[in-house]
All heavy atoms as an XYZ file, in Angstrom:
753
protein
N     -11.794      2.275     -7.699
C     -11.204      1.734     -8.890
C     -10.170      2.724     -9.404
O     -10.379      3.926     -9.387
C     -12.259      1.487     -9.962
C     -11.626      1.006    -11.245
S     -12.686      0.883    -12.684
C     -13.983     -0.132    -12.131
N      -9.038      2.200     -9.848
C      -7.992      2.994    -10.469
C      -7.821      2.483    -11.892
O      -7.689      1.283    -12.097
C      -6.678      2.850     -9.700
C      -6.786      3.269     -8.265
C      -7.051      2.341     -7.271
C      -6.645      4.603     -7.914
C      -7.162      2.726     -5.952
C      -6.754      4.999     -6.594
C      -7.014      4.059     -5.611
N      -7.833      3.383    -12.866
C      -7.717      2.957    -14.261
C      -6.775      3.874    -15.014
O      -6.661      5.062    -14.718
C      -9.084      2.965    -14.934
N      -6.084      3.299    -16.011
C      -5.252      4.086    -16.912
C      -6.160      4.940    -17.786
O      -7.374      4.740    -17.830
C      -4.405      3.150    -17.771
N      -5.574      5.906    -18.478
C      -6.366      6.727    -19.389
C      -6.914      5.865    -20.516
O      -6.193      5.046    -21.075
C      -5.516      7.865    -19.970
C      -5.188      8.906    -18.925
O      -5.941      9.116    -17.980
N      -4.058      9.558    -19.081
N      -8.173      6.054    -20.848
C      -8.814      5.284    -21.907
C     -10.149      4.743    -21.435
O     -10.669      5.129    -20.385
N     -10.697      3.843    -22.210
C     -12.012      3.284    -21.912
C     -11.886      1.873    -21.347
O     -11.153      1.046    -21.881
C     -12.869      3.235    -23.185
C     -13.148      4.624    -23.716
O     -13.436      5.540    -22.955
N     -13.062      4.793    -25.023
N     -12.623      1.632    -20.267
C     -12.676      0.285    -19.704
C     -13.530     -0.588    -20.609
O     -14.443     -0.092    -21.245
C     -13.286      0.327    -18.304
C     -12.426      0.994    -17.226
C     -13.208      1.121    -15.941
C     -11.156      0.214    -16.984
N     -13.311     -1.844    -20.732
C     -12.282     -2.624    -20.046
C     -10.995     -2.776    -20.839
O     -10.177     -3.634    -20.529
C     -12.962     -3.986    -19.877
C     -13.782     -4.124    -21.109
C     -14.253     -2.718    -21.428
N     -10.769     -1.958    -21.845
C      -9.592     -2.145    -22.700
C      -8.313     -1.530    -22.125
O      -7.254     -1.698    -22.704
C      -9.865     -1.578    -24.097
O     -10.104     -0.188    -24.020
N      -8.377     -0.831    -21.012
C      -7.176     -0.270    -20.397
C      -6.887     -1.007    -19.090
O      -7.761     -1.668    -18.529
C      -7.343      1.249    -20.117
C      -7.532      2.014    -21.402
C      -8.470      1.509    -19.153
N      -5.657     -0.887    -18.628
C      -5.283     -1.503    -17.356
C      -6.063     -0.847    -16.219
O      -6.239      0.370    -16.196
C      -3.790     -1.338    -17.125
N      -6.570     -1.669    -15.305
C      -7.289     -1.115    -14.161
C      -7.135     -2.032    -12.955
O      -6.737     -3.187    -13.072
C      -8.760     -0.878    -14.483
C      -9.595     -2.131    -14.596
C     -10.308     -2.611    -13.503
C      -9.654     -2.848    -15.783
C     -11.065     -3.767    -13.601
C     -10.410     -4.000    -15.881
C     -11.108     -4.457    -14.783
O     -11.846     -5.595    -14.876
N      -7.464     -1.494    -11.799
C      -7.405     -2.209    -10.534
C      -8.647     -1.827     -9.756
O      -8.943     -0.643     -9.623
C      -6.138     -1.803     -9.768
C      -6.073     -2.366     -8.386
C      -5.627     -3.655     -8.178
C      -6.456     -1.605     -7.300
C      -5.574     -4.177     -6.896
C      -6.399     -2.122     -6.020
C      -5.952     -3.412     -5.820
N      -9.397     -2.799     -9.268
C     -10.614     -2.492     -8.526
C     -10.846     -3.526     -7.437
O     -10.529     -4.703     -7.604
C     -11.810     -2.473     -9.466
N     -11.370     -3.074     -6.325
C     -11.857     -3.956     -5.277
C     -13.306     -3.534     -5.029
O     -13.566     -2.581     -4.299
C     -11.019     -3.862     -3.995
C      -9.580     -4.278     -4.296
C     -11.627     -4.737     -2.906
C      -8.645     -4.185     -3.137
N     -14.248     -4.190     -5.685
C     -15.640     -3.794     -5.532
C     -16.194     -4.191     -4.161
O     -15.748     -5.173     -3.565
C     -16.358     -4.554     -6.649
C     -15.477     -5.719     -6.937
C     -14.079     -5.297     -6.609
N     -17.137     -3.428     -3.670
C     -17.793     -3.762     -2.415
C     -18.803     -4.872     -2.666
O     -19.522     -4.860     -3.654
C     -18.485     -2.534     -1.838
C     -17.491     -1.496     -1.360
C     -18.161     -0.377     -0.608
O     -18.993     -0.664      0.274
O     -17.859      0.778     -0.919
N     -18.837     -5.842     -1.776
C     -19.755     -6.961     -1.873
C     -20.140     -7.360     -0.453
O     -19.268     -7.720      0.348
C     -19.073     -8.118     -2.600
C     -19.932     -9.365     -2.714
O     -21.005     -9.445     -2.066
O     -19.527    -10.270     -3.454
N     -21.406     -7.298     -0.098
C     -21.806     -7.614      1.279
C     -21.460     -9.043      1.699
O     -21.354     -9.333      2.884
C     -23.317     -7.385      1.293
C     -23.738     -7.195     -0.108
C     -22.522     -6.919     -0.936
N     -21.241     -9.945      0.755
C     -20.896    -11.330      1.082
C     -19.384    -11.577      1.085
O     -18.930    -12.683      1.359
C     -21.568    -12.280      0.083
C     -23.100    -12.201      0.041
C     -23.651    -13.122     -1.030
C     -23.699    -12.512      1.400
N     -18.601    -10.536      0.791
C     -17.138    -10.669      0.716
C     -16.545    -11.044      2.065
O     -16.912    -10.497      3.091
C     -16.523     -9.350      0.246
C     -15.029     -9.326      0.335
N     -14.217    -10.016     -0.534
C     -14.195     -8.708      1.215
C     -12.954     -9.815     -0.207
N     -12.921     -9.026      0.842
N     -15.610    -11.990      2.031
C     -14.835    -12.346      3.215
C     -13.363    -12.184      2.852
O     -12.868    -12.870      1.959
C     -15.133    -13.781      3.624
C     -16.589    -13.994      4.009
C     -16.742    -15.187      4.883
C     -18.147    -15.500      5.283
N     -19.075    -14.478      5.439
N     -12.649    -11.263      3.513
C     -11.244    -11.058      3.175
C     -10.424    -12.313      3.451
O     -10.764    -13.117      4.307
C     -10.816     -9.898      4.071
C     -11.850     -9.795      5.119
C     -13.098    -10.437      4.611
N      -9.339    -12.447      2.690
C      -8.443    -13.581      2.895
C      -7.062    -13.053      3.265
O      -6.909    -11.894      3.616
C      -8.398    -14.462      1.639
C      -7.971    -13.681      0.411
O      -7.213    -12.727      0.490
N      -8.462    -14.081     -0.744
N      -6.053    -13.874      3.171
C      -4.707    -13.478      3.570
C      -3.917    -12.721      2.526
O      -2.754    -12.410      2.742
N      -4.521    -12.425      1.379
C      -3.811    -11.673      0.349
C      -3.543    -10.245      0.791
O      -4.322     -9.665      1.544
C      -4.607    -11.649     -0.954
C      -4.666    -13.006     -1.606
O      -3.764    -13.814     -1.467
N      -5.748    -13.277     -2.310
N      -2.454     -9.696      0.309
C      -2.077     -8.326      0.612
C      -1.762     -7.620     -0.696
O      -1.034     -8.162     -1.525
C      -0.842     -8.329      1.525
C      -0.301     -6.963      1.869
C      -0.150     -6.825      3.366
C       1.018     -6.735      1.186
N      -2.327     -6.435     -0.873
C      -2.062     -5.629     -2.060
C      -1.072     -4.546     -1.661
O      -1.311     -3.813     -0.691
C      -3.357     -5.000     -2.616
C      -3.067     -4.118     -3.809
C      -4.357     -6.096     -2.991
N       0.040     -4.452     -2.375
C       1.071     -3.484     -2.041
C       1.198     -2.396     -3.084
O       1.016     -2.633     -4.277
N       1.502     -1.184     -2.608
C       1.721     -0.028     -3.477
C       3.058      0.604     -3.124
O       3.406      0.720     -1.955
C       0.616      1.020     -3.292
C      -0.748      0.509     -3.635
C      -1.570     -0.013     -2.647
C      -1.211      0.546     -4.939
C      -2.837     -0.483     -2.962
C      -2.468      0.078     -5.262
C      -3.284     -0.442     -4.266
N       3.807      1.032     -4.140
C       5.087      1.697     -3.960
C       4.872      3.201     -4.089
O       4.108      3.650     -4.942
C       6.063      1.212     -5.028
C       7.374      1.917     -5.001
C       8.453      1.596     -4.238
C       7.752      3.055     -5.765
N       9.477      2.472     -4.489
C       9.062      3.395     -5.429
C       7.096      3.858     -6.702
C       9.743      4.458     -5.976
C       7.772      4.923     -7.249
C       9.078      5.211     -6.890
N       5.556      3.980     -3.246
C       5.500      5.439     -3.341
C       6.914      6.008     -3.409
O       7.885      5.321     -3.106
C       4.707      6.073     -2.169
C       3.251      5.643     -2.216
C       5.323      5.735     -0.828
N       7.005      7.270     -3.792
C       8.289      7.933     -4.076
C       9.190      8.125     -2.863
O      10.407      8.103     -2.992
C       8.039      9.304     -4.712
C       7.485      9.232     -6.104
C       8.528      8.846     -7.128
O       9.721      9.137     -6.936
O       8.131      8.236     -8.126
N       8.608      8.367     -1.678
C       9.451      8.678     -0.524
C       8.720      8.391      0.784
O       7.528      8.099      0.793
C       9.921     10.144     -0.583
C       8.772     11.102     -0.715
O       7.814     11.054      0.053
N       8.828     11.983     -1.710
N       9.456      8.489      1.882
C       8.889      8.221      3.212
C       7.787      9.214      3.581
O       6.825      8.841      4.243
C       9.985      8.282      4.269
C      10.946      7.140      4.202
C      12.047      7.334      5.225
N      12.913      6.189      5.255
C      13.388      5.653      6.372
N      13.094      6.179      7.535
N      14.156      4.594      6.311
N       7.957     10.467      3.174
C       6.926     11.465      3.481
C       5.579     11.060      2.898
O       4.531     11.278      3.512
C       7.329     12.846      2.950
C       8.487     13.457      3.716
O       8.747     13.024      4.865
O       9.146     14.359      3.167
N       5.602     10.447      1.714
C       4.355      9.999      1.087
C       3.749      8.833      1.863
O       2.530      8.751      2.025
C       4.596      9.626     -0.373
C       3.347      9.341     -1.145
C       2.472     10.560     -1.427
O       2.753     11.671     -0.934
O       1.481     10.389     -2.136
N       4.572      7.933      2.380
C       4.072      6.850      3.239
C       3.373      7.467      4.455
O       2.247      7.091      4.802
C       5.215      5.916      3.686
C       4.712      4.908      4.723
C       5.837      5.202      2.500
N       4.031      8.427      5.100
C       3.462      9.067      6.283
C       2.172      9.817      5.960
O       1.188      9.743      6.705
C       4.468     10.038      6.914
C       5.675      9.327      7.502
O       5.591      8.116      7.807
O       6.721      9.995      7.641
N       2.158     10.544      4.845
C       0.969     11.304      4.444
C      -0.217     10.369      4.210
O      -1.326     10.618      4.684
C       1.259     12.120      3.185
C       0.100     13.018      2.764
C       0.360     13.679      1.423
N       0.204     12.773      0.301
C      -0.970     12.386     -0.203
N      -2.092     12.813      0.317
N      -1.013     11.563     -1.237
N       0.045      9.273      3.510
C      -1.041      8.329      3.226
C      -1.499      7.591      4.477
O      -2.688      7.299      4.634
C      -0.619      7.356      2.126
C      -0.480      8.015      0.756
C       0.209      7.077     -0.233
C      -1.822      8.472      0.228
N      -0.580      7.309      5.407
C      -0.976      6.679      6.671
C      -1.943      7.582      7.435
O      -2.944      7.109      7.981
C       0.254      6.374      7.518
N      -1.663      8.874      7.446
C      -2.569      9.820      8.110
C      -3.926      9.834      7.421
O      -4.974      9.783      8.082
C      -1.947     11.242      8.104
O      -0.715     11.195      8.824
C      -2.880     12.254      8.733
N      -3.929      9.874      6.107
C      -5.172      9.872      5.344
C      -5.966      8.588      5.585
O      -7.192      8.623      5.767
C      -4.879     10.037      3.857
C      -6.075      9.996      2.921
C      -7.022     11.162      3.206
C      -5.612     10.033      1.475
N      -5.291      7.459      5.617
C      -5.944      6.177      5.853
C      -6.696      6.194      7.176
O      -7.850      5.768      7.267
C      -4.912      5.030      5.807
C      -4.442      4.823      4.371
C      -5.465      3.748      6.404
C      -3.132      4.086      4.248
N      -6.052      6.702      8.226
C      -6.712      6.798      9.530
C      -7.923      7.719      9.464
O      -8.974      7.412     10.018
C      -5.730      7.288     10.600
C      -4.702      6.265     10.989
C      -3.892      6.730     12.163
C      -2.572      7.247     11.674
N      -1.637      7.622     12.726
N      -7.771      8.845      8.782
C      -8.856      9.825      8.696
C     -10.094      9.281      7.985
O     -11.206      9.671      8.303
C      -8.381     11.086      7.971
C      -7.406     11.911      8.765
C      -6.818     13.064      7.967
O      -7.158     13.241      6.772
O      -5.987     13.793      8.549
N      -9.895      8.384      7.012
C     -11.048      7.902      6.245
C     -11.546      6.529      6.700
O     -12.358      5.904      6.028
C     -10.758      7.906      4.720
C      -9.605      6.961      4.370
C     -10.479      9.316      4.239
C      -9.371      6.828      2.876
N     -11.067      6.059      7.838
C     -11.630      4.847      8.428
C     -10.844      3.573      8.244
O     -11.314      2.502      8.621
N      -9.643      3.665      7.670
C      -8.798      2.479      7.558
C      -8.178      2.155      8.910
O      -8.082      3.009      9.795
N      -7.768      0.924      9.084
C      -7.159      0.480     10.342
C      -5.681      0.190     10.098
O      -5.333     -0.744      9.368
C      -7.868     -0.776     10.839
C      -7.249     -1.389     12.067
C      -7.942     -2.701     12.406
C      -7.161     -3.441     13.468
N      -7.664     -4.800     13.628
N      -4.808      0.993     10.693
C      -3.364      0.765     10.589
C      -3.037     -0.469     11.422
O      -3.359     -0.532     12.605
C      -2.560      1.986     11.096
C      -2.936      3.253     10.334
C      -1.067      1.696     11.047
C      -2.527      3.297      8.902
N      -2.393     -1.451     10.806
C      -2.022     -2.664     11.537
C      -0.545     -2.676     11.914
O      -0.162     -3.380     12.836
C      -2.367     -3.930     10.722
O      -1.725     -3.868      9.454
C      -3.874     -4.051     10.527
N       0.265     -1.870     11.207
C       1.683     -1.767     11.543
C       2.293     -0.576     10.811
O       2.015     -0.354      9.641
C       2.404     -3.054     11.135
O       3.700     -3.086     11.676
N       3.131      0.168     11.540
C       3.799      1.306     10.920
C       2.985      2.581     11.050
O       2.037      2.628     11.812
N       3.380      3.602     10.324
C       4.513      3.623      9.404
C       5.836      3.580     10.175
O       5.987      4.238     11.188
C       4.347      4.937      8.639
C       3.523      5.812      9.516
C       2.673      4.897     10.348
N       6.742      2.788      9.640
C       8.035      2.611     10.299
C       9.016      1.921      9.366
O       8.644      1.412      8.315
C       7.877      1.761     11.561
C       7.505      0.318     11.254
C       7.207     -0.482     12.505
O       6.419     -0.048     13.338
N       7.820     -1.637     12.635
N      10.264      1.913      9.812
C      11.323      1.158      9.146
C      11.124     -0.306      9.539
O      10.946     -0.611     10.715
C      12.675      1.658      9.647
C      13.859      1.007      9.012
C      14.133      1.579      7.641
O      13.932      2.758      7.431
N      14.562      0.746      6.741
N      11.132     -1.208      8.562
C      10.963     -2.633      8.849
C      12.267     -3.372      8.602
O      13.060     -2.983      7.740
C       9.850     -3.231      7.972
C       8.480     -2.861      8.440
C       7.860     -1.721      7.951
C       7.814     -3.632      9.382
C       6.594     -1.356      8.393
C       6.551     -3.277      9.820
C       5.939     -2.143      9.326
N      12.508     -4.486      9.320
C      13.768     -5.218      9.186
C      13.901     -6.009      7.881
O      14.890     -6.699      7.689
C      13.758     -6.152     10.399
C      12.324     -6.317     10.744
C      11.655     -5.015     10.379
N      12.937     -5.880      6.994
C      13.016     -6.548      5.690
C      14.267     -6.091      4.959
O      14.918     -6.863      4.262
C      11.743     -6.242      4.866
C      10.533     -6.857      5.571
C      11.862     -6.699      3.431
C       9.205     -6.372      5.051
N      14.594     -4.795      5.118
C      15.748     -4.186      4.466
C      16.070     -2.904      5.228
O      15.172     -2.291      5.808
C      15.399     -3.859      3.010
O      16.232     -2.847      2.510
N      17.328     -2.456      5.204
C      17.670     -1.200      5.878
C      16.985      0.022      5.248
O      17.007      1.095      5.815
C      19.179     -1.092      5.738
C      19.661     -2.393      5.273
C      18.509     -3.122      4.672
N      16.394     -0.144      4.081
C      15.752      0.993      3.415
C      14.250      0.796      3.238
O      13.605      1.538      2.521
C      16.390      1.246      2.033
O      16.071      0.172      1.151
C      17.892      1.410      2.141
N      13.679     -0.202      3.901
C      12.262     -0.554      3.726
C      11.419      0.187      4.750
O      11.471     -0.106      5.946
C      12.098     -2.062      3.899
C      10.825     -2.625      3.350
C      10.784     -3.173      2.084
C       9.666     -2.632      4.101
C       9.628     -3.720      1.567
C       8.501     -3.170      3.595
C       8.491     -3.711      2.330
O       7.342     -4.241      1.823
N      10.635      1.140      4.302
C       9.779      1.955      5.166
C       8.351      1.777      4.682
O       8.065      1.959      3.491
C      10.205      3.420      5.067
C       9.516      4.333      6.044
C       9.934      4.394      7.369
C       8.462      5.139      5.645
C       9.322      5.248      8.275
C       7.837      5.993      6.550
C       8.269      6.033      7.854
O       7.662      6.875      8.748
N       7.446      1.391      5.574
C       6.101      1.039      5.107
C       5.046      1.257      6.176
O       5.344      1.431      7.358
C       6.072     -0.418      4.673
N       3.808      1.229      5.712
C       2.642      1.158      6.589
C       1.761      0.037      6.048
O       1.603     -0.124      4.838
C       1.873      2.504      6.650
C       1.316      2.919      5.303
C       0.760      2.445      7.693
N       1.255     -0.782      6.957
C       0.322     -1.852      6.621
C      -1.032     -1.468      7.198
O      -1.115     -0.956      8.322
C       0.782     -3.188      7.216
C       2.049     -3.709      6.590
C       3.298     -3.310      7.055
C       1.987     -4.599      5.535
C       4.462     -3.788      6.469
C       3.152     -5.085      4.941
C       4.375     -4.672      5.416
O       5.532     -5.144      4.833
N      -2.098     -1.743      6.448
C      -3.417     -1.363      6.930
C      -4.503     -2.241      6.337
O      -4.259     -3.003      5.401
C      -3.693      0.114      6.628
C      -3.811      0.447      5.161
C      -5.058      0.587      4.561
C      -2.684      0.643      4.382
C      -5.166      0.904      3.216
C      -2.784      0.973      3.040
C      -4.035      1.100      2.450
N      -5.699     -2.121      6.911
C      -6.884     -2.800      6.403
C      -7.936     -1.763      6.068
O      -8.062     -0.752      6.760
C      -7.453     -3.744      7.458
C      -6.566     -4.908      7.797
C      -7.156     -5.794      8.878
O      -8.235     -5.464      9.424
O      -6.530     -6.815      9.194
N      -8.705     -2.042      5.018
C      -9.851     -1.181      4.720
C     -11.014     -1.614      5.615
O     -10.906     -2.604      6.354
C     -10.184     -1.204      3.223
C     -10.699     -2.534      2.707
O     -11.114     -3.404      3.512
O     -10.697     -2.722      1.483
N     -12.128     -0.876      5.611
C     -13.261     -1.240      6.484
C     -13.818     -2.643      6.233
O     -14.483     -3.212      7.098
C     -14.301     -0.162      6.177
C     -13.491      1.020      5.774
C     -12.341      0.432      4.985
N     -13.555     -3.232      5.065
C     -14.025     -4.593      4.757
C     -13.050     -5.664      5.232
O     -13.329     -6.851      5.135
C     -14.258     -4.737      3.261
S     -15.547     -3.664      2.617
N     -11.865     -5.254      5.703
C     -10.868     -6.204      6.178
C      -9.818     -6.591      5.164
O      -8.958     -7.426      5.451
N      -9.851     -6.013      3.959
C      -8.811     -6.281      2.966
C      -7.496     -5.673      3.443
O      -7.492     -4.604      4.048
C      -9.200     -5.688      1.611
C     -10.452     -6.320      1.053
O     -10.510     -7.519      0.848
N     -11.471     -5.509      0.839
N      -6.380     -6.337      3.150
C      -5.072     -5.906      3.639
C      -4.249     -5.237      2.546
O      -4.242     -5.692      1.407
C      -4.306     -7.120      4.163
C      -5.002     -7.826      5.293
C      -4.241     -9.061      5.699
O      -3.032     -9.009      5.955
N      -4.925    -10.186      5.753
N      -3.536     -4.174      2.955
C      -2.736     -3.389      2.022
C      -1.408     -3.006      2.657
O      -1.263     -2.981      3.875
C      -3.456     -2.096      1.627
C      -4.815     -2.312      1.041
C      -5.941     -2.367      1.860
C      -4.985     -2.460     -0.324
C      -7.198     -2.565      1.326
C      -6.246     -2.653     -0.864
C      -7.345     -2.707     -0.034
O      -8.578     -2.916     -0.570
N      -0.484     -2.628      1.786
C       0.810     -2.105      2.210
C       1.154     -0.933      1.297
O       0.954     -0.991      0.089
C       1.869     -3.189      2.052
C       3.273     -2.670      2.142
C       4.285     -3.663      1.583
O       3.941     -4.485      0.716
O       5.444     -3.574      2.013
N       1.663      0.128      1.897
C       2.246      1.235      1.135
C       3.687      1.335      1.601
O       3.952      1.431      2.792
C       1.497      2.558      1.388
C       0.058      2.431      0.907
C       2.203      3.713      0.688
C      -0.811      3.618      1.246
N       4.612      1.292      0.635
C       6.013      1.252      1.044
C       6.883      2.128      0.159
O       6.570      2.417     -0.984
C       6.541     -0.161      0.996
C       6.708     -0.662     -0.434
C       7.795     -1.702     -0.473
N       7.904     -2.302     -1.786
C       8.918     -2.099     -2.604
N       9.902     -1.307     -2.267
N       8.961     -2.686     -3.774
N       8.000      2.505      0.772
C       9.081      3.156      0.033
C      10.350      2.392      0.367
O      10.601      2.035      1.510
C       9.256      4.623      0.444
C      10.503      5.208     -0.134
N      10.648      5.488     -1.464
C      11.685      5.498      0.447
C      11.855      5.950     -1.685
N      12.516      5.974     -0.545
N      11.138      2.139     -0.666
C      12.439      1.515     -0.476
C      13.425      2.268     -1.345
O      13.230      2.392     -2.549
C      12.380      0.041     -0.895
C      13.566     -0.740     -0.458
S      13.187     -2.498     -0.571
C      14.681     -3.081     -1.303
N      14.440      2.815     -0.717
C      15.449      3.593     -1.429
C      16.315      2.638     -2.244
O      17.240      2.011     -1.714
C      16.279      4.384     -0.420
C      17.285      5.302     -1.065
O      17.735      5.014     -2.201
O      17.647      6.308     -0.430
N      16.014      2.495     -3.520
C      16.694      1.521     -4.378
C      18.190      1.824     -4.524
O      19.014      0.910     -4.514
C      16.036      1.476     -5.760
C      14.594      1.029     -5.728
C      14.416     -0.414     -5.285
O      15.312     -1.236     -5.374
N      13.241     -0.731     -4.797
N      18.551      3.098     -4.651
C      19.968      3.448     -4.797
C      20.753      3.060     -3.555
O      21.827      2.462     -3.637
C      20.135      4.945     -5.076
C      19.594      5.344     -6.434
O      19.558      4.487     -7.348
O      19.196      6.518     -6.579
N      20.231      3.400     -2.396
C      20.902      3.060     -1.141
C      20.955      1.544     -0.959
O      21.962      1.001     -0.535
C      20.187      3.717      0.033
C      20.867      3.443      1.343
C      20.305      4.299      2.465
N      20.922      3.896      3.698
C      20.250      3.462      4.762
N      18.945      3.436      4.755
N      20.891      3.094      5.838
N      19.871      0.864     -1.308
C      19.834     -0.588     -1.194
C      20.923     -1.234     -2.040
O      21.612     -2.145     -1.593
C      18.451     -1.117     -1.615
C      18.301     -2.612     -1.497
C      18.303     -3.102     -0.073
O      18.008     -2.359      0.851
N      18.677     -4.342      0.128
N      21.115     -0.740     -3.252
C      22.148     -1.292     -4.147
C      23.543     -1.076     -3.556
O      24.402     -1.943     -3.648
C      22.043     -0.668     -5.541
C      20.789     -1.069     -6.296
S      20.582     -2.847     -6.460
C      21.887     -3.207     -7.597
N      23.777      0.077     -2.949
C      25.081      0.331     -2.313
C      25.322     -0.602     -1.136
O      26.443     -1.036     -0.887
C      25.185      1.786     -1.877
C      25.317      2.774     -3.026
C      25.681      4.162     -2.560
N      24.756      4.730     -1.600
C      23.645      5.407     -1.886
N      23.310      5.625     -3.142
N      22.883      5.889     -0.936
N      24.252     -0.941     -0.394
C      24.382     -1.796      0.778
C      24.695     -3.240      0.391
O      25.386     -3.936      1.130
C      23.099     -1.753      1.600
C      22.810     -0.438      2.319
C      21.402     -0.449      2.899
C      23.830     -0.195      3.425
N      24.169     -3.695     -0.730
C      24.379     -5.102     -1.103
C      25.591     -5.308     -2.007
O      25.953     -6.432     -2.288
C      23.113     -5.696     -1.781
C      21.963     -5.718     -0.810
C      22.761     -4.993     -3.045
N      26.195     -4.238     -2.468
C      27.361     -4.420     -3.352
C      28.665     -4.212     -2.622
O      28.776     -3.973     -1.507
C      27.296     -3.508     -4.560
O      26.966     -2.203     -4.247
């Protein structure tokens, strides 16, 4: 669980609780990071703690600046960690 500073449930939070009856679906939860090095660092950590990398980390054809890793947790939930250079992207489309 990730929560803002303060007391639950009155602060913003995000949680995926473990449930033995849970069946993952096609939803994907995405997280943005500051740079490509952070994508790479987290991809390594994901592998070390039992996550399954399904694609990446790599540059994806979604955009010339879209760098991401896609993975699943041990329960089969799907995630994405990505970096997209917004300044460079704006220069490319203008």
